[in-house]
N, C-alpha and C positions, 0 to 999 in steps of 0.2 A: 504494500500500500504506500501511497505517497501523496503529499499535498503540493500543488504547484505554486504555493505561496512563495517559496524560495526562488523560483524562476522569475517571478515578477520583480522581486527586490534585486536580484542579480542584474537584470536588465536596466531597471531604473537607476541603480547605483552606477552602472557603467556610464550612463548619461552624465551623472554628476561628476564623474572622473574626467569629463571633457571630450567625450565622443561627439562628433558632429551631429547636430539635430536631425539631419536627414537619415542618419544611420541608426537612430534609436528613438522610437516613438511609443509612448504609453497611452493606453486608453483609460477607461473609467475604473474607479476604485471606490467602493461604497459599502456600507452595511453595518453589521451587528458586531459580534465578538470575534470569533475566528471566522475568516470569511472567504470570500472569493473575489477575485479581481479579474478584469479582462484587459488584455493588452495585445499589442502587436509589435514585433521588432523586426526590422529589416536592415540588412547591411549589404553594401557593395564593396568590392566586386563580387561576382557570382562565386559561390563556394563557401561563403560564410553562412552562419546559421540564419534561418528564416523561421521565426515563430509566428504562428497564427493566433487566432483568438483563444485565450485560455480562460478557464474559470477555476478558481481554487476551491477545493473541497477536500474531504479526507475520510478515511475509515480506519478504525482500529478498535480500541476497547478500553474499559475501565470499570470501576465499581463492582457491583454484585454480579454482573454477567461476565466476569473476567474469563473464567475457564470455558464458558460457552463460546465466547468470541475469540479469545486469544489463541486457543489451541488450533482451531482450523483456519483462522485468518492469518496465522503466521506464514501462510503461503505468500504473504506480502503483495497484496493486490495494489497496483498503482491506480490512482484515481486521476482521470483526465476528463475535462469537459469539452474537448474538441473532438468531434467525430466526423469522419468523412466516409464516403462509400468505399467498400473493399477494393483495394487496388494492389498491384504488384509492387513490392518494395525491393528492388534489385540491390543486393549487396549489403543490406542493413545488418544481417547476421554475420557477414564477413568482417564487420568492424569489431566484433567481440574481442578478439585478441589484442587489437590496438587499444581499445578502451580499458581492458584489464591492465595493460602496461601503464596507462595513465593513472589508474587507481593504485598500482604498485608504487609509483613515484610519490603519490600523495601520502599513502598510509605506511609505507615500508613493509607491508605484508605481501609476500610473493604468491602468485597464483600457482596452485599445486596441480591442477588438472583442467582439462577443457570443460567448458560449460555448455552442455547440450541446449538447443533452443528450438522453438517451434511457434507457430501461430495457433490461435484458438478463436472460435466464433463466440458471440454473445450467448447463443443458445447453449453451446458446450460449456461456457463458463458457469452459467446457472446450474447446469447439471453437475459440474465439478463441485460447486458450493454445497448443493444438496447432498451429494455423496460424502463430502468431507464432514458435514454435520452428522449424517447417519453413522459414519465410521467412528467419529470422535466422541459424540455425546448421545447418551441414552435419552429417550423421550421423557423419562421421569426427571432427569436432570434439567432438561429445558423447562419443564413444568415448574420445578422448584425455583429456577432463576426468575421466571416470569412472575411467580407469586411474590418473590422477594422485591422485585422492582415495583410491583403494585402496592404492597403493604408499606414500603418505605415512602411511597408517594411520588415516585419518579415517572410512572406511566399510568394511564387510565385503566379501568377494570377490563375493558374490551380489547386491550392491547395484545397483539400476536407477535411475540418476540422473534420466533423463527422466520415467519413470513417477512417481517419488516427488515430483518438483517439481510436476507437473501435479496430482497427487492432493492435495498440500499446499494449493495455492492454491485449487483447486476446493472443498475442504472448508471453507475459511474466508473466502473473498472476499465483499465486500459492495458494492464499487464500484471503478471505475478511470477514469483519464483517459488516453485514447489520444493520445499526443503525435504520432502519425503523421496521424490523422484530425482532430486538434484537437477531439475530442468527448468529453464526459463521460458515463459510464454508471453507473447505479445498478442493483443487482440487484433484481428484482421481488419477492424474498422478504424484503427488509429490513423490520424492524419500524419503524413510523412514528416512534417516539420517538427513533430514532438518525439519521434522515435529515438533519437540519440539520447536526450536527457532521461527518457524513460528507461532506456537500456542501461545507462550508467547507474541509475538507482537500483535496478534489479541485479546488476553485476556486483554492486556493493554488497548486497545480501549474499550472493553466491560466494564472493571472496571471504566474507565473514564465516559463512557456513563451512568452508573448506578448513578453516583454522579452529573454529570453536563449536561446531555442531549445533546449529541453531535450535533444533528440536529438543535436544537434551538441555541446552542452556535455558530454554523457556520453561521446561517442565521441572527444573530444579528450583524454581521460585517456591519459597516455603509458605507463601500465602497468595491469595488472589491479588493483593496489592503489590507484592513483590514481583509477581508475574507481569503485572502492568508496567512496573518499572523496567523490567527486562525488555518488554516490547518497545518501550520508549528508547532504550539503548539501540535496539536493532533499527527501528525506523528513523530515529533521530540521527544516527550515524549515516545511514543511507541518504537521508535528506541533505545532511551537511556535505557529504561527498559529491552528490549531484550538483549542489550549489557551487562548491569549490571548482568542480570541473568546468561548469558553464562560465564562471568568472575567469578561470585560467585562459579560456579562449578569447577573453576580452582584455587580457593583460592585468587582471586584478586577482585578489586572493583574500579569502576569509582569514587565513593565517596572518596576513599582514594588516588586515582591517577587521579584527574580531568584533568590534562594536557594530558592524553592519548586521550581524545576526540578531542583535537585540532590536535593531530598527526593523528588521524583517517581520518581526512578530507583532508589530503595532498596528498594521493595517488590518481591517476587519470588514466583514460584509456578509451578505446572504447570496443565494444563487440567483436572485432576481427573477424567480419563477421558472427558470429553465429546468430545474431538477425538483419536481414536485414531491418525490418520495423523501428526499433529504429535507426539504422544507417542512414536510408534514411530520417528520420524526420528532419525538419528545426531546426536550432540551437535553436531558441526561444522555440520550443516545448520540445526539449531535456532538456534544462536548467530549464525551469519552472516545468517540470515533476520531476526533481531531487530536486528542492529547498526545499520542506518541510522536506525532510530527511536529506540531507547533511548540510543544515544550521539550520534546526529545532533542530537537535540533539545537535549542538554546543550552540544554545540558551538555551535549557533545561539544558545543562551542566553548563552554566554560572549561571543560576537561582539557581540550586541546590548548587553550590559552594558558593553562597552568602546567600541563605535563608535556606539551609538544606532541610529536608523533607517537610517543609511547602511550598516549591516551587512547589511541584506536584499539589497542589490545587490552589496556587496563580495565576498561569498562566491561569486558567479557571475562577477564580473569578475576576481577573483584567487582561483581555487579552491585548496583545500588540496591538497597534493602527495601525501599518503599517509593511510592509516587511522590512523597514529600521530598525525598532526596533529589528527584528529578526537578521538582519545582524550585528547590533551593539547593543548588549544587554545593554550597559551602557545607551543608549538613552531610553531604557525601564525602567531601574531603575530610571532615572532622569525625566521620564514622558515627554520626549521631542517629541512632535508631529509634523508631517509635517505641513507646512503653507498652507492655502487655496489659490488656484490660479484659476483665471477665464480665460477661453479661449478668443481669440480675438472675437469681436462682428462683425457679418456679417448678414445683412438683405437683403434677396433677395426673391422676390415673388415666390411661388411654392415650396420652400424648407422647410422641416421639420427635426426635430432632429431624426436621425436614432439610434445612440448609443453614449454614453459618458462614461468616467471612469477616474480613477486615472492612471497617467503614473508615476510609482514609480521608486525608485532607481534601483531595479532589472531590470525593463524594460529598463532603460537608459544604464545600464551596458551591457546588451546583445546587444542592438542596437549599442552602441559605439564599442563593440568588433567586431560585424558583419561588420560594415562599416568603422570603424576607424582603428587605428593601435594598436600595443601591449601596447603602453604607455598610451592609452586612458582610459581603464576601471576604474582605481582609481579615475578618474574625477567624476564618478557617486556617490562616497562617499560624494561629496560636494553638492549633491542635497538637496533641502529644501522642494520642492513641485512641483507637475506637474499634468496636466490634458489634455485630448484629447476629441474632440467632432467631430462627423461626421454628416453633413447635407446632405439630399438627396432630389432630385427632381425626383420622380418615373416616372412621365410622360416623362421627358427628359432622364431618365436613367443616371443621372449625380449626382456626389457626391463631397463634399468639406470637406477637413480635416482641423480642427482647433486644434492648439497645443499651450500650454504655459507651461513654467517651471520657477521656482525660484531657485537661487543658493546662496551659502553661502557668496560669495563675487563677485566683478566685474571680477576678474581674471578667476574664475571658469565659470562665465556666458559667458565670451568671448570665452573660450575654448569650451564650449558647443555649442555656436553659430557656430563655425568653424566645429565642428564634425557633427552637424546636416546638415550643408551644404554638407559635404562629403556624408552623407547618402542620401540626396536628389539627388545628382548627380549620385550616383551608383544605386539607385533603379529605376530610370526612363531611358527609351530609349532616350527621348527628354529632353534636358536640355539646354535651350537657355537663357543666361543671358542678361538682358537689362540694369540693373544698379547694381553696386557693390561697397560697401565701408566697413569699419570696423564694421559698425553697421546695414547695410541693404543690402539685396540681393533680386532682383526681376527678373522675366523673365517668360518664358513659359515652361511647362512640359507636360507630357502625358495627364494630365487631364484638362489643361487650364493654367491660370495665377497663379504664386506663389509669395509669399512675405515673406521673413524671416527677422526678426528685433531683435535688441538687445537694451534693455532699462535698463541701470544700471545693476542690478542683475537678470533681467528677459529676457527670450528668447521667442519669439512668432513666429508662422508660420501659414500662410494661404495657402493651397495648393489645386488648382483646381477651382479657380474662373472662371466663364464663360468668354470667350474671347469677347463675344458680348452678349447683353441682350437676354435672352431666353424667347420666348413667350409661354404662357401656352395654 
């Protein structure tokens, strides 16, 4: 997967370096948080790159659907918004060896073997995604992930996680590297002007795979949040290398101007209606699909700025432990890990654990933005640890959400307590308060009884306790 955000900034930055105006033209840039832009770049004489209309978007993963998405999306699908009718692309695969040599120069990593390549149609891509899901994830696991997203308030009750994921990627995909078959695929509908940067991105994955075995690397994440961090390493590095390659063709370099990567991430927007599936996806899905690219590239940039070329291998040999370390690279350098948090203890007959996972800084940021106000998101930076767990009584078709989080100080915890209260009130139709104080809130909701509590720097919530004992 890949977001063409970096292409836009590379080209725009080239103009700032003094390229003649007729050689570099940028179109519109508008929108929301992580976005898409459109641009066109043209250079003379013939032989230089010609970029057509681009739109930035992305796909990857985070939060509670990490193992559902990360495992099979690790095929690294490149997202492209420019499509053209299928056409012959003479010699594009013949450039693989040359491009690998360029990546060797940038990273210091040597290519160990040839990278097989092929084209694939949109129809076959959709089939590939469906097969990968069937292979990697059991239906019960998908059901559990979907329930978690719904109970946490990220998606509506009628949301279909599997369908939305496949539709999202099929709508936007341009290429992917299959780490299982060790083969690179380009969609046969790609515009020829985009094939080289797409190829560089996927070859970056292939090169990393030859040295660090991406499948094993991903699965060694000890939690869903750690797996998300590793995905950000993979996609962030490939995005950084693609950007560096494009810049090198223009006489520039991220190594010489690392501040450019920070600037890259500031532009934001929406798809302008061109990609209805992406536009209609819940905020959580859009944000977590973008995260490995937009934040991963900044993380990689910080590592290279501090460690030089050794940083390309360091992030695989000593991976970040959490998405928080991706968001704040200094925490990675300091080896500052999240604290372990236990969810509230509830013992009821007939209930078993359905799903549990880390509720990280990124998850809190999205939730607070979705249900809080504009001033709330920075609060997530003061997160120290978090967890969720869902218990289920299948016979009664009833579930209970357990949540706990640890914050850097009591002030942050109090703010998190109040923001979680807002989220509960907005995500339910029924919100009847029985008792309320500065440290405790209880009452009835759509699922049963809820209890939100504040203990010093810790916030806990139990949502959906049965209103009366349930018989099995």
